[in-house]
C-alpha positions as CSV (number, residue, x, y, z in Angstrom):
1,M,20.7,-59.9,36.2
2,N,21.2,-56.2,35.0
3,D,20.7,-53.1,36.9
4,L,18.2,-51.5,34.3
5,S,18.2,-48.3,36.2
6,K,22.1,-47.4,35.2
7,P,22.5,-47.2,30.9
8,T,24.9,-49.7,29.7
9,L,28.2,-48.3,27.9
10,D,26.2,-49.2,24.7
11,E,23.1,-47.7,25.5
12,A,25.5,-44.5,26.6
13,V,27.1,-44.1,22.9
14,Q,24.9,-46.2,20.4
15,P,21.8,-43.7,18.6
16,W,18.3,-45.3,19.0
17,T,18.2,-47.0,15.7
18,P,14.8,-48.1,14.4
19,A,16.0,-51.7,14.9
20,R,17.0,-51.3,18.6
21,V,13.8,-49.5,19.1
22,E,12.1,-52.4,17.3
23,A,13.7,-54.9,19.8
24,L,12.4,-53.0,22.8
25,F,8.6,-53.4,21.0
26,A,9.5,-57.3,20.9
27,L,10.5,-57.5,24.5
28,P,8.2,-59.7,26.7
29,F,5.2,-56.9,28.2
30,N,6.3,-57.7,31.4
31,D,9.9,-56.7,30.7
32,L,9.4,-53.9,28.7
33,L,7.0,-52.3,31.5
34,F,9.5,-53.2,34.1
35,Q,12.4,-51.8,32.0
36,A,10.4,-48.5,31.3
37,Q,9.0,-48.0,35.3
38,T,12.6,-48.4,36.2
39,V,13.8,-45.6,33.8
40,H,11.0,-43.2,34.9
41,R,11.7,-43.6,38.3
42,K,15.2,-42.8,37.8
43,H,14.1,-39.7,36.9
44,F,10.6,-38.9,37.8
45,D,8.3,-39.2,40.7
46,A,6.6,-42.2,39.7
47,N,3.1,-40.9,41.0
48,T,2.8,-37.6,39.8
49,V,1.5,-36.2,36.2
50,Q,1.8,-33.2,34.6
51,L,-1.4,-31.3,33.6
52,S,-1.7,-29.3,30.6
53,T,-4.8,-27.8,29.1
54,L,-5.4,-27.5,25.3
55,M,-7.6,-24.9,23.5
56,S,-8.2,-24.2,20.1
57,I,-7.5,-20.3,19.2
58,K,-8.3,-20.5,15.8
59,T,-10.6,-23.7,14.2
60,G,-10.7,-24.9,10.9
61,G,-10.1,-24.1,7.2
62,C,-6.2,-25.1,7.3
63,S,-5.3,-25.5,3.7
64,E,-2.9,-28.5,4.6
65,D,-4.0,-32.4,4.1
66,C,-3.3,-34.1,7.0
67,G,-5.0,-37.5,6.7
68,Y,-6.1,-37.5,10.2
69,C,-7.1,-33.9,10.7
70,S,-10.9,-32.5,11.1
71,Q,-9.5,-28.8,10.7
72,S,-8.1,-29.5,7.0
73,A,-10.4,-27.4,4.6
74,R,-9.7,-30.3,2.0
75,H,-11.8,-32.7,4.4
76,D,-15.6,-32.5,4.9
77,T,-15.8,-33.2,8.4
78,G,-18.6,-30.6,9.0
79,L,-16.2,-28.5,11.0
80,E,-16.9,-24.8,10.4
81,R,-13.9,-22.1,9.9
82,E,-13.8,-20.0,12.9
83,R,-11.9,-16.8,13.6
84,L,-8.9,-16.0,15.5
85,L,-10.3,-15.9,19.5
86,D,-10.0,-12.7,21.1
87,V,-7.3,-12.1,23.9
88,A,-9.4,-11.8,26.7
89,E,-11.3,-14.9,25.8
90,V,-8.1,-16.9,25.8
91,V,-7.2,-15.6,28.9
92,D,-10.5,-16.2,30.5
93,A,-9.9,-20.0,29.7
94,A,-6.6,-20.4,31.0
95,R,-7.3,-18.9,34.3
96,A,-10.0,-21.4,34.7
97,A,-7.6,-24.2,33.4
98,K,-5.1,-22.8,36.3
99,A,-7.7,-22.9,39.0
100,G,-8.7,-26.8,37.4
101,G,-5.0,-27.8,38.5
102,A,-3.3,-27.1,35.3
103,T,0.2,-25.9,35.0
104,R,0.9,-25.1,31.3
105,F,-1.5,-24.0,28.8
106,C,-1.3,-24.8,25.2
107,M,-3.0,-23.1,22.6
108,G,-3.5,-24.2,19.0
109,A,-4.4,-22.5,15.8
110,A,-5.3,-24.2,12.5
111,W,-2.8,-22.5,9.9
112,R,-0.4,-24.0,7.7
113,G,2.0,-21.6,9.3
114,P,1.0,-17.9,11.0
115,K,1.2,-14.8,8.7
116,D,3.1,-12.0,10.7
117,K,0.0,-10.2,11.0
118,D,-1.6,-13.2,13.2
119,L,1.2,-13.2,15.2
120,G,0.7,-9.8,17.5
121,P,-2.2,-11.5,19.0
122,V,-0.9,-14.6,19.5
123,E,2.0,-12.9,21.1
124,A,-0.6,-10.8,23.6
125,M,-2.0,-14.1,24.5
126,V,1.5,-15.5,25.3
127,R,2.4,-12.8,27.5
128,E,-1.6,-12.8,29.4
129,V,-1.6,-16.7,29.8
130,K,2.3,-16.0,31.3
131,A,1.5,-13.7,33.6
132,L,-1.1,-15.8,35.4
133,G,1.8,-18.1,36.6
134,L,1.2,-20.9,33.8
135,E,3.4,-22.4,31.4
136,T,2.9,-21.4,27.8
137,C,2.6,-23.6,25.0
138,V,1.7,-23.1,21.1
139,T,1.2,-25.1,18.0
140,L,0.5,-22.8,15.1
141,G,2.2,-24.9,12.2
142,M,5.2,-23.8,10.5
143,L,7.3,-20.9,11.4
144,R,9.4,-18.7,9.2
145,E,12.5,-16.8,9.9
146,G,12.2,-14.7,12.8
147,Q,8.4,-15.9,14.0
148,A,10.1,-18.2,16.9
149,E,12.2,-15.4,18.1
150,R,9.0,-13.4,18.3
151,L,7.0,-15.9,20.2
152,K,10.1,-16.3,22.8
153,A,10.4,-12.6,23.4
154,A,6.4,-12.7,24.2
155,G,7.6,-15.2,26.5
156,L,6.7,-18.6,24.9
157,D,8.1,-21.7,26.7
158,Y,7.2,-24.6,24.6
159,Y,6.6,-24.8,20.9
160,N,4.0,-28.1,19.8
161,H,5.1,-29.4,16.6
162,N,4.8,-33.3,15.8
163,L,6.7,-35.4,13.6
164,D,3.4,-37.1,13.1
165,T,5.1,-40.5,12.0
166,A,8.4,-41.8,10.7
167,S,9.8,-40.4,7.8
168,E,9.2,-43.4,5.6
169,F,5.8,-42.9,6.1
170,Y,5.0,-39.7,6.0
171,G,3.8,-39.2,2.5
172,Q,1.1,-41.7,3.1
173,V,-0.4,-39.3,5.7
174,I,0.6,-36.0,4.5
175,T,1.5,-34.7,0.7
176,T,1.4,-30.6,1.1
177,H,4.6,-30.4,3.3
178,T,7.6,-32.9,3.7
179,H,8.8,-34.0,6.9
180,A,12.0,-32.1,6.4
181,D,9.3,-28.9,6.7
182,R,8.9,-30.4,10.2
183,L,12.2,-30.5,11.1
184,D,13.2,-27.4,9.9
185,T,10.5,-25.5,12.3
186,L,11.6,-27.8,15.2
187,T,15.2,-26.0,14.4
188,R,14.2,-22.7,14.4
189,V,12.4,-23.2,17.4
190,R,15.4,-24.8,19.0
191,E,17.9,-21.7,17.7
192,A,15.1,-19.3,19.5
193,G,15.9,-21.2,22.8
194,I,12.2,-22.0,23.2
195,H,11.2,-25.7,24.7
196,V,10.2,-28.0,22.0
197,C,6.7,-30.5,22.3
198,C,7.1,-33.4,19.7
199,G,5.7,-36.4,19.5
200,G,3.4,-38.6,17.0
201,I,0.1,-40.6,16.2
202,V,-0.1,-44.3,16.0
203,G,-2.7,-46.4,14.8
204,M,-2.5,-44.8,11.2
205,G,-2.1,-48.0,9.4
206,E,1.3,-47.7,9.9
207,S,4.0,-51.0,10.8
208,R,5.6,-52.0,14.2
209,R,8.3,-51.0,12.1
210,V,7.2,-47.7,11.4
211,R,6.1,-46.7,15.0
212,A,10.0,-47.8,16.0
213,G,11.2,-45.6,13.5
214,L,9.2,-42.6,14.6
215,I,10.5,-43.3,18.3
216,S,14.1,-43.2,16.9
217,E,13.9,-40.3,15.3
218,L,12.2,-38.5,18.3
219,A,14.9,-40.0,20.7
220,N,17.9,-38.9,18.2
221,L,16.5,-35.5,18.0
222,D,19.5,-33.6,19.9
223,P,18.3,-32.5,22.5
224,Q,15.7,-34.5,23.0
225,P,12.1,-33.1,23.2
226,E,11.1,-31.9,26.7
227,S,7.4,-33.1,26.0
228,V,6.5,-35.9,23.9
229,P,2.9,-36.4,23.4
230,V,1.8,-39.9,21.8
231,N,-1.3,-39.7,20.4
232,M,-3.8,-42.6,19.5
233,L,-5.5,-41.7,16.2
234,V,-8.9,-40.3,16.7
235,K,-11.2,-41.5,13.4
236,V,-13.0,-38.7,12.3
237,P,-15.5,-38.6,9.9
238,G,-14.8,-37.5,6.5
239,T,-11.1,-37.5,7.0
240,P,-9.2,-40.1,4.7
241,L,-8.0,-42.4,7.7
242,D,-11.9,-42.6,9.2
243,E,-11.7,-46.3,8.6
244,Q,-8.8,-47.3,9.9
245,P,-8.6,-50.9,12.0
246,D,-8.0,-49.9,15.8
247,L,-4.5,-50.5,17.3
248,D,-4.0,-53.0,20.0
249,P,-4.2,-51.0,23.0
250,L,-1.2,-53.2,24.4
251,E,0.6,-52.1,21.4
252,F,-0.1,-48.4,22.4
253,V,1.3,-49.1,25.8
254,R,4.4,-50.5,24.2
255,T,4.8,-47.4,22.3
256,I,4.2,-45.4,25.3
257,A,7.3,-47.6,27.0
258,A,9.8,-47.4,24.1
259,A,9.4,-43.4,24.5
260,R,9.9,-43.6,28.0
261,I,12.9,-46.1,27.6
262,T,14.6,-44.0,25.0
263,M,13.6,-40.5,26.3
264,P,14.5,-41.0,29.7
265,R,14.2,-37.1,30.8
266,S,11.3,-36.5,28.6
267,H,7.9,-36.0,29.9
268,V,5.8,-38.7,27.9
269,R,2.2,-37.3,27.3
270,L,-1.1,-39.0,26.9
271,S,-2.7,-37.2,24.2
272,A,-5.5,-38.1,21.8
273,G,-7.7,-40.9,22.0
274,R,-6.9,-41.3,25.8
275,R,-10.4,-41.4,26.5
276,E,-11.2,-44.4,23.9
277,L,-8.4,-46.1,26.0
278,G,-10.2,-46.6,29.1
279,E,-9.1,-46.5,32.5
280,A,-7.3,-50.0,32.6
281,V,-4.9,-49.0,29.7
282,Q,-4.2,-45.6,30.7
283,A,-3.1,-47.4,34.0
284,L,-0.9,-49.3,32.0
285,C,0.2,-46.4,30.3
286,F,1.4,-44.7,33.3
287,M,2.9,-48.1,34.3
288,A,4.8,-47.3,31.1
289,G,6.2,-44.2,32.1
290,A,3.7,-41.7,30.9
291,N,3.8,-39.1,33.2
292,S,1.7,-36.1,31.5
293,I,-1.9,-35.6,30.2
294,F,-4.0,-33.1,28.3
295,Y,-6.5,-32.0,30.8
296,G,-10.1,-30.8,30.5
297,D,-13.2,-32.1,28.5
298,K,-11.8,-31.2,25.1
299,L,-8.9,-31.3,23.1
300,L,-8.6,-29.0,19.8
301,T,-11.9,-30.2,18.1
302,T,-12.0,-34.1,19.8
303,G,-13.2,-35.2,23.1
304,N,-11.2,-35.7,26.0
305,P,-12.3,-37.5,29.5
306,D,-13.8,-34.8,31.7
307,V,-12.2,-33.6,34.4
308,S,-14.0,-35.7,37.1
309,A,-13.3,-39.0,35.4
310,D,-9.6,-38.0,35.5
311,Q,-10.0,-37.0,39.3
312,A,-11.4,-40.1,39.9
313,L,-8.9,-42.4,38.1
314,F,-6.2,-40.5,39.7
315,D,-7.6,-41.1,43.1
316,K,-7.6,-45.0,42.2
317,L,-4.3,-45.0,41.3
318,G,-2.9,-43.1,43.9
319,L,-1.5,-40.2,41.4
320,K,-1.2,-36.6,41.8
321,P,-0.5,-33.6,40.0
322,E,3.2,-32.9,39.7
323,P,3.5,-30.0,42.0
324,V,3.9,-26.4,41.4
325,T,5.9,-23.5,43.2
326,E,3.9,-20.4,44.5
327,D,3.9,-18.8,41.6
328,G,2.3,-21.7,39.9
329,R,5.5,-22.6,38.0
330,R,6.3,-26.4,38.1
331,C,9.4,-27.4,40.2
332,A,10.1,-31.2,39.1
333,G,11.1,-32.6,35.8
334,H,12.2,-31.5,32.7
335,G,9.5,-31.1,30.3
C-alpha cells in the first residue's frame, strides 16, 4: 500500500489538472476520505478548528449581477441598501467576536470595488480590530492599483476574493466582470504582501467537471491560498439561482476532500450553507479535512449555526478551537 502521507514524485511535480482532480472525486468515498484525512494530519492538528467571524460593514446596493447574491441591486431580494458602518460599531462587534473565541475578524462590503474615499474608514477598522489582537480580513470587491498597498499599511492580514466557480462556467453566474478580473485583484493582493483567502461556491448548477475545475484553478494559484472557503449555495428568493436543485451533501464532502488533498497546507473553511448541512454532514467535512468555520449567528446576510450549536457539535466531535498566543494571534497552521 502506498504511504498516502508522502506525495509521490508525480504528485510533487505535476499540476493539479481538472482531470486529476476529477479522478479524486471519482474515488470510492472511504478511500477519498482516508487520503484526505491522511494529508490533513500531516500538516495540521486533526482536532482543532480555526474560528473566524464575518460581519457586513456595508450591506446591499452592489452594482454587480452575481447570480447567487442577495446584495445585488439587480435582484429583488427585499434587502435594503445600507450605509458603511461606523468604525466604533465594527470594533465593538470584533471585541465580542474575540470574547466568543474567534481569532480572525472578517469585514465585508457590498461594492464592485472600493472608492478611494471609502478606503479610509476601512483602513481605520483594520487598525482598530488588529489592535484587539485579532487577525484581520476584508472582502471589498475588485481592487485598483495602490489600494492593496494601503490596506497592507493599515495592517491587513488577509484579503478575501473568491474565484466563485471555474472559468468555463463563470459567465453563467456573473456577467458584469470576468474571471480574469478576479485574478487581477488576487495578483494585486499578493504583490502587496497580504495573505489570500480564496475559494468558491458549489451547488450553482455546475457539473462535477466544473467543481474539479474550480479546485484545480485554486490549487494552481502560486502560492496557494492560505485560506480556502468552500460555500454551499444558499438559495435566496429573488436571485437567479434561487430554484437550483440541491447538491447532494456527499458531493459537497467530496469537494472538501479534494480541496484538502490538493491544497494540503491551506485552511479549508466550511462557509455559507453550513447550517443547512446538519451535524452529520459537517462531521464528515471535518473528517475530510475542513479545519476552519465562520463562527457566529450570521454571515454577511444569511444565517449561520448559532454559537451554542457549534459549541455542542464541537463537544460531540472532540474538536477544539485552534489555540492562540497571549496577543490573540493563532500559533499553529498556515491560513
